[in-house]
Steps between C-alpha positions, in 0.01 A plus 500: 500500500559729214336807662581681814413799691780718368767704675332615814252777571447764233543858637312799368811621328506207252357548168434294182356540152206271531355315808298194417265386774400133468730219383250278325537437118378857413748667721793266419448543118497880551808498712686282252408720214618815679815347635626393152445865379731631766226650702564497880214273631405375843233233552332429839245259622316490823532115535782378736590232252422420126165327477482135409148489375437384150201750438492595127573197276736669257573748230284509176676526156539880504657492856740232373611740227569756767695254716692400191589872447623506858716180446312268732262324272723185475516468875116545532439229233744258669334567847142433370311292254259539207145530594341165563193330360194529712324183626146580615288290732139475606385306806854378531514345151708649210263636240721714262852602419589828336828668385420863435858535339476199273439706191775758567863489379775754478490725201757715327364811663453348853730229627310474831160347409368416847511595859763320727435338842741605759460577870504863579756463766735342244438786252573755767824310595613511136435867480668580832808319375496707186455819698792395725721481190455882471608542865143555629340289767147498647487671832265288706300600809470856377141628537415832349277714737539847348550684176542873467579686177479882517336731248735529194374719226709722262360804661602398845849386379545836348383673814764317697767604261400859494502495880861372492470195721802488724539139462540523117353295211611166650289564804203583269547169326509308818194669638317400189550125557247260639575433873417140587477391856516155634362328812736463798737211447563228765749732673221766543661731250291686240637563150436712195631515148478773225413387139457685179208248427308236681315213349244301714503136393379387843185316412126538528526638858774748389628732770629733232162536341341554834747772598433674170132508581424339157161328474479121431134472408342177377322193638576199705285206425437353851327202356771393261754359753775239463748365743858453382827352628808314407474138607694180468334167395627157563710387205311337218178630646425677157656515163731799506456545121162631529308799662215315692168683533197362689181718448201373685164657568599563861858625449831452328859396553793574254840364534790606276853362551754771591798472261837445666344308790467129544174495698379860508163613345300813479163442682200704422152409612155640591505550875333300766200689650336516832128427569401843378688460174801736591843401385733355750861600528737258323682237719703192417232273642239683296703444183520134588117480525451686174751256334321194618154634424560599133790280392452169684863506606551442875543822705834384626630506143540866562815503714565858536315840443657851532451851393126461531284795393136594398463664158209726412441632163608862497466732206653842583711771340678809630358839403840587360833333456723811585502776752798730433813293534320191641366227273293186551546172310366142520245414763560827669326661203252228393383161620309255279303186523731203503358350171759517223804544726548868403559664837873437534545532120337833481738624773805377327386680186434827703861483619642456156306800371593724790875401534641639171297817537640565859845409371494772219356765709731443794810493266398837377433397141124516484260771641301401808184511292604158370396360840141607436481236234529219761144567629379588144597164385470260786171621668285407194694160478409443869145586444472272199663220708236546771233442237681204346561319831152560624356371172728193509389437865139505390563260218694266727224499773246430234711221348564303831129475556500231236695178508814541316539863555818639643767763518592480137194736444707784662772472228470687173739671261436825694661344805844462325558881527649505145211709359547776757599834339462869530362633168320780691822619662660843433819287448341315210615726234463511118577794287146655569582493869834670454385767264150624589496735217466208264218348685150534346370616838802697605300746714392221733827294502669397817587843614122566527418206710165502675440315825153355535426283800542126463424198719691190533332164577505549879299828464789725580479821301826599329503868385820482300374327192588653154330505171669525167381530146584136431348384838351158538331357805674242720295220622504650846342824365832690512558712196816373320681654206652333210741619224406505133332177377753230374437220255584145603810513294625803687577304823453608856363839581670747735426383859492137412724231646801471269506156341788254530661336202772254449809644304869450459772724648662671194833509686533144630246299296355364821124470538323763712160665547392859473393501866873424581585810304234702694620356836651740748418862607503671172263622231571318170473653157446222240578574144339308213617564140795680353340838566526458869881516516523879507249527793677221694832682454348823631351324792828330583705824483248685717413245764768233493554386852223712664190278494448434128625220279459441127447171322492463123281209384621353174284294267660168412596607150581865574839631425669608818819657338564865577249549808742342754845349468542135579758598759257739679220243494731224629631724788150608590375138498787378724440776749125421517561138547737584781231727665245222484738242649616720782154636578571854396146605412513843677643843407846347488418273215594580143533549210216733380451334167460155336383335181293179450395303191127417470591175336128361476323816480338479845601846599370662189170308544468592877569868432318536177800609300428276192334791316803713534722212379281428205499874413874511515537202286248622238690837497837331425625528852793740579629454150208727379546744773204378706544573868209295644471319834327530848618624835346339809580661843442234774484627854702339785192310606466336153205712379506669164540871549521619136481340158571729195655472152872530504509841339323645806811573705320801666233281667771264631699793630207664668380175664849406643539853635183453700618162655873565519571876465728635230768237526866521640475854588198457716612180668564532870599221740247383757513724795564360839419774750397866465604611140152483371315833467190496704276636223540188279180373648243779463204291586593426854196458744485758781515239775476135554265368775664298773295205633 
């Protein structure tokens, strides 16, 4: 097995940068992202062994992009299969077939056009192997039973300093850590660990959330019940190239083949009920009766049933996603209706949003306030996802009442995840955000946020909403903010997912993609047009090797002479190719800059830089002294942070300073023990409830 319990019992003197609680897809993605950044991370799970349940059916296109960034997408694709056409039955007879992905195809800006079927245990196995490559293994059988984080405000830190604590600053730093206690192990010994941050990725029944005392309000639909399990069917019982769905007036059975198995299937069904209409607990014999009743197959065709469970529709969300140094992600923060398959995917995307922010703050490059943007960005997304999955469930329940209706009703363009962005975020910058004095409503710009109450779909009030002069209303009712309006020709807005595009490596001539350039734990500054060279040079000189890379995007007919020597370009290209081959996607990877050729114009089209290119051409290019172009700053999680004309070096400088400090002079290595000043987290809660 590729996971083990780790090296013995942890004592209270042991410390780590981040403790991840829960080793499902959310926790594993977060741990992988932190480990490749050089952050000391521990990951624990209460289960004594890795689960073998299939559960979620696989990553959607946006999650596949994240897995690609982590270097595991190829393994995930090989372990699974494309989504299958759905064959729908009524009264045991086939009545319709549907392929909800039939009209989709990869596009230049999105190479992954559909979700992928893969057993959750297999996805977790791949992620554990990736994590082990960084020297980190899941510590199994570790149940968190206590969390304590002391008050830690600047005033209190100053008071300790004035009092001249005998133990010195290291003791203050140690005292400011979260103390995590574990249940007694099999030898009867207790254990504890000190962590600078803790992230609860431990599911809907999260111990971390409960220990924090964070509410998890919402609804459970007791009348919407489904029994589930992994089953084996006799060979040739059903065509494994189809997802079979029987929907009758008195119930339903759904059977989807599990990729990578010869006779394994996902089994989902309406439950058997007793004489009073109450659902019965799932059993292997009950599954056989349901199979025979709805499908006409003999019950003995189901040869094995395991991991049986009862699913009830839950729609819940945490009051908040952070308490001091402790964060919630995935099902610990929000649970959704099963329709659309967004539960696991939303958790993976939580982790990808949080990982780079923790990395920058813990490395000492960014201010702790950057961590506030995790909840600012992901809480509205979670609320919207609750709305979306609930709406898709309603549509599906309505569809299956009619012959020919099926689970294809749950799948829409919204369920791909590619449209999720953060235009309302304080990190979604344009020049008006960066310079409030130029804003038409400067007096009420972000520094003058108001905080009216808001309510997410579960009815939980959230008092931390913000308004902004450019505010719009999110479908959930949450006020969101956008930057200045952009025309279609101007490309993605700040906060949007950064588009992909096929291009050519300028050094090697090999084909590549922009998302390959963006891969790894760095912010990327893309430069389009000749005017971008000066800004890219400044960024490389300031941040080279400390979390920021540059990439010059050349048009097919653009003169590359003078901006970068062929020798430099060749050297950088060879180093980047070696990094990719050897899996160096972390802080050790280099170099900080590269160049690509937009041979077919897809990058210019995706990023809306065509107008700049036309302006440069009409002005005679660099020969006439024109210095035109566009700078696009792409965050480590592949979202556009800033998009400005190439002559606006100031905005680029200010934006990067917020994410990564002032460059080489501010860079500090990740701290392993007690070198962190305790006043770096001024918003520490006074205490954390136990139990």
